[in-house]
C-alpha positions in Angstrom: -36.8 86.9 -10.1 -37.8 85.8 -13.9 -33.7 86.4 -14.5 -32.7 84.6 -11.8 -35.0 81.8 -13.0 -33.7 81.7 -16.4 -30.0 81.3 -14.9 -31.0 78.7 -13.0 -32.5 77.0 -16.2 -29.1 77.5 -18.3 -27.1 76.1 -15.4 -29.0 73.0 -15.3 -29.0 73.0 -19.3 -24.9 73.2 -19.1 -24.5 70.4 -16.7 -26.4 68.5 -18.3 -24.7 68.6 -21.9 -21.4 68.4 -19.3 -22.5 65.3 -18.4 -23.8 63.8 -21.9 -20.2 64.7 -23.6 -18.5 62.7 -20.1 -20.6 59.9 -20.9 -19.8 60.1 -24.6 -16.1 60.1 -23.9 -16.4 57.1 -21.6 -18.3 55.2 -23.9 -15.8 56.0 -26.5 -12.6 54.9 -24.4 -14.4 51.5 -23.4 -15.2 51.2 -27.3 -11.7 51.9 -27.9 -10.2 49.5 -25.3 -12.4 46.5 -26.7 -11.5 47.3 -30.1 -8.0 47.3 -29.4 -8.3 44.3 -26.8 -6.8 40.8 -27.8 -7.9 37.3 -27.8 -6.1 33.7 -27.4 -7.9 30.8 -28.4 -6.3 27.1 -27.6 -6.7 24.5 -29.2 -6.0 21.4 -27.0 -4.7 18.3 -28.9 -3.6 14.8 -28.0 -0.8 12.7 -29.4 0.5 9.0 -29.5 2.5 8.1 -26.5 5.9 8.9 -26.3 5.5 10.8 -29.6 8.6 13.0 -30.6 7.9 14.9 -33.6 8.7 16.5 -36.1 4.9 17.0 -37.6 3.1 17.6 -34.7 0.3 18.9 -36.9 -0.4 15.8 -38.9 0.3 13.4 -36.3 -2.0 15.0 -33.8 -4.3 17.8 -34.4 -7.1 15.7 -35.8 -7.4 14.4 -32.2 -9.1 16.1 -29.7 -7.8 16.9 -26.2 -11.1 16.6 -23.9 -12.1 17.7 -20.5 -8.4 19.6 -19.7 -8.7 22.4 -17.7 -6.8 25.8 -19.3 -6.0 29.2 -16.6 -5.2 32.5 -18.1 -3.4 35.0 -15.8 -2.6 38.5 -16.5 0.8 38.8 -14.8 1.0 41.1 -12.0 -3.1 41.4 -11.9 -4.4 38.0 -11.6 -6.5 35.0 -13.2 -8.4 36.7 -16.0 -10.3 33.2 -17.5 -10.6 29.3 -17.1 -12.5 27.1 -19.0 -12.5 22.9 -19.5 -12.2 21.9 -23.6 -15.2 20.2 -24.9 -15.3 17.4 -27.6 -13.5 20.0 -29.9 -10.7 20.2 -27.9 -10.5 24.4 -28.5 -11.3 27.4 -25.9 -11.4 30.7 -26.8 -10.6 34.0 -24.3 -11.5 37.2 -25.4 -11.6 40.8 -24.3 -7.9 40.6 -23.0 -6.0 43.6 -21.8 -2.4 44.2 -23.2 -0.2 42.9 -20.8 2.0 39.5 -20.5 -0.4 36.1 -19.6 1.1 33.0 -18.2 -1.1 29.8 -19.9 -1.7 26.7 -17.9 -3.5 23.4 -18.3 -4.4 20.9 -16.0 -2.8 17.8 -17.4 0.0 16.1 -14.3 3.1 16.8 -15.7 4.3 14.0 -14.1 2.5 12.1 -16.9 3.2 14.1 -20.2 4.9 16.5 -22.3 3.7 19.4 -24.0 4.7 21.2 -27.4 2.7 24.5 -27.8 3.3 26.7 -31.2 1.5 30.0 -31.2 0.6 32.3 -34.4 -1.5 35.3 -34.9 -4.5 36.1 -37.2 -1.7 36.9 -40.1 -0.3 33.3 -39.4 3.1 34.7 -38.1 4.9 33.3 -35.3 4.1 34.7 -32.0 7.0 34.0 -29.5 6.6 32.6 -26.0 8.7 30.7 -23.3 7.6 27.6 -21.7 7.3 28.0 -17.7 8.4 25.3 -14.9 4.7 24.7 -14.2 3.5 23.0 -17.1 2.7 26.2 -19.2 3.8 29.1 -21.2 4.2 32.7 -21.1 3.4 35.6 -23.8 2.6 38.7 -24.7 -0.4 40.7 -25.8 1.0 43.9 -27.4 -0.5 44.9 -30.4 -4.0 45.8 -31.0 -6.8 43.8 -31.9 -4.1 40.7 -31.8 -5.8 37.3 -32.0 -3.5 34.8 -31.0 -3.9 30.9 -31.7 -2.0 28.1 -29.9 -2.0 24.2 -30.9 -1.2 23.1 -27.5 -0.2 19.1 -27.3 -0.1 16.9 -24.9 2.5 13.6 -25.4 1.6 11.2 -22.6 4.8 9.2 -21.3 4.7 5.7 -21.4 3.3 4.5 -18.3 4.5 1.2 -18.0 8.2 2.6 -17.5 11.0 0.0 -18.1 10.0 -3.3 -19.3 9.9 -6.0 -21.4 7.5 -7.4 -23.8 6.8 -10.2 -26.0 3.9 -10.5 -27.9 3.1 -14.0 -30.0 0.9 -14.2 -33.3 0.0 -17.9 -33.9 -0.7 -19.3 -36.8 -1.8 -22.4 -38.2 -0.5 -23.8 -41.6 -1.8 -26.5 -43.8 -1.6 -30.5 -42.3 2.1 -31.9 -43.3 3.2 -28.6 -44.2 6.7 -29.0 -45.6 7.5 -25.6 -47.5 9.9 -22.9 -46.7 7.4 -20.0 -47.8 5.6 -19.7 -43.7 4.5 -16.3 -44.2 3.3 -16.3 -47.9 1.3 -19.8 -47.1 0.1 -19.8 -43.3 0.4 -16.0 -42.0 -3.4 -15.6 -43.2 -4.9 -18.4 -40.8 -4.6 -17.4 -37.1 -4.8 -20.2 -34.4 -7.2 -19.1 -31.4 -7.6 -20.5 -27.8 -4.2 -21.9 -27.6 -2.5 -21.6 -24.1 1.0 -19.8 -24.0 3.0 -19.9 -20.8 6.0 -17.2 -20.0 8.4 -18.2 -17.0 12.2 -17.2 -15.9 14.6 -20.2 -16.6 14.9 -21.6 -13.7 12.1 -20.7 -12.2 8.9 -22.5 -10.8 6.3 -20.8 -11.7 4.8 -18.6 -14.6 2.0 -16.5 -16.1 -0.2 -17.8 -18.9 -2.5 -16.6 -21.1 -4.7 -17.8 -24.0 -4.6 -16.5 -27.8 -7.7 -14.7 -28.8 -9.7 -14.8 -32.3 -7.2 -12.8 -34.2 -4.3 -15.5 -33.0 -2.3 -12.9 -30.4 -1.2 -13.3 -27.1 0.9 -10.5 -25.2 2.9 -10.9 -22.3 4.0 -7.0 -21.0 5.7 -5.9 -18.1 8.6 -8.2 -18.0 10.8 -5.7 -15.4 13.7 -8.2 -15.2 16.7 -8.8 -17.4 17.4 -12.4 -17.7 16.3 -15.8 -20.0 12.5 -16.7 -20.6 10.7 -19.6 -21.6 8.0 -19.3 -23.7 5.9 -22.5 -24.1 2.8 -23.4 -26.2 0.4 -26.0 -24.8 -0.5 -28.0 -27.5 0.1 -31.8 -28.2 3.7 -32.2 -29.1 3.4 -35.1 -31.0 0.8 -34.0 -33.0 2.2 -30.7 -34.2 5.8 -29.0 -35.3 6.3 -25.6 -35.1 8.7 -22.8 -36.6 9.1 -19.7 -34.8 10.2 -16.5 -36.0 11.3 -13.4 -33.4 12.2 -10.0 -34.1 12.6 -6.5 -32.6 12.7 -2.9 -33.8 12.8 -4.5 -37.2 15.5 -7.0 -36.9 15.6 -10.9 -36.2 15.9 -11.4 -32.6 18.0 -14.8 -31.6 15.5 -17.6 -30.4 17.0 -20.3 -28.4 16.0 -24.1 -28.0 14.9 -25.9 -24.8 15.0 -29.9 -24.2 11.2 -29.2 -23.8 8.7 -29.3 -26.8 7.1 -26.5 -28.3 9.3 -24.2 -26.5 11.6 -21.2 -26.9 14.1 -19.2 -24.8 14.5 -15.4 -24.9 17.4 -13.8 -23.3 15.4 -10.3 -22.5 16.3 -7.1 -21.6 13.9 -4.3 -20.0 14.3 -2.5 -23.3 13.2 -5.4 -25.8 9.7 -5.6 -27.2 9.9 -8.6 -28.9 7.3 -10.0 -31.8 7.2 -13.5 -32.7 5.1 -15.4 -35.2 4.4 -19.1 -34.2 3.8 -21.1 -37.2 2.4 -24.6 -36.5 2.0 -27.5 -38.7 0.2 -30.4 -38.0 1.1 -34.1 -38.4 -0.2 -36.8 -40.3 -1.9 -38.9 -37.4 -1.9 -41.9 -39.2 1.9 -42.6 -39.0 3.4 -43.9 -35.6 6.3 -41.3 -34.7 8.5 -40.7 -32.0 8.1 -37.9 -29.5 11.3 -36.6 -29.8 12.3 -33.3 -31.2 15.1 -32.1 -32.9 15.6 -28.5 -33.8 17.9 -26.0 -35.7 20.2 -24.2 -33.2 19.5 -20.4 -33.9 22.4 -18.4 -35.2 21.1 -15.0 -34.8 19.0 -15.3 -37.6 15.4 -14.8 -35.0 14.0 -18.7 -35.5 13.7 -21.8 -34.0 12.2 -24.7 -35.9 10.9 -28.0 -33.7 10.3 -30.9 -35.8 9.3 -34.8 -34.5 11.9 -37.3 -35.9 
């Protein structure tokens, strides 16, 4: 009887040893899997509209991309992580098993482009492929691999193809007769002056008033053609010099029969800037309200002066 009890006791002890060994092996396997797994860190960043590089890091990396959701999917298995960027623009997904992963973000593809650069903890470039669903696909294939992807969002210009005209309105000293308008007048903006823009031959237009900085802008000009821009300031008390440019080059300015008005031949690809210099006249003199001007010959200026 005693021998039987001893035999049962040793059998129980043997099973306990086996269970402990099995648990140890499973724990070791789990620890090995965790140690050999990988991680993916995403740095979401925002670039200027229509930015084309090449220095994405220099131009964009200091502008975090917030409130954008990223989804990480293990191909053949399913979604393993999803999170939304905070004020830092950064996300971290760890404990990832080996395999091929798809990473996608929630910014609508119709409104933005994206550029991605991925590297591992040694700084070596990690290869990936762009997908047609607004993301990338890459592989975690090395034990302990930690991948960092800089994800740059480049917004498209939502305005579409439309011209714009920006006017900087300036006042010169009374009776100014010099030639250096930029040097003598540029730092004195003229606020609260109304400008109107109307298609040549039209009967209605749009108006806007210069701000405290002297600027006023007309955007969304979606039709090619000749446009008249008129400054609402008493013509008999003022003569003006208008200098226009686009893409760093002089933009032709045409004259019109009316006082304080210019004509611009615009296409939807034009973004024109005009500096509009106003010279107050000596109000004590009597002068006819007749304007003469120098016809623009491609130099980007028009001048209106009382005769």
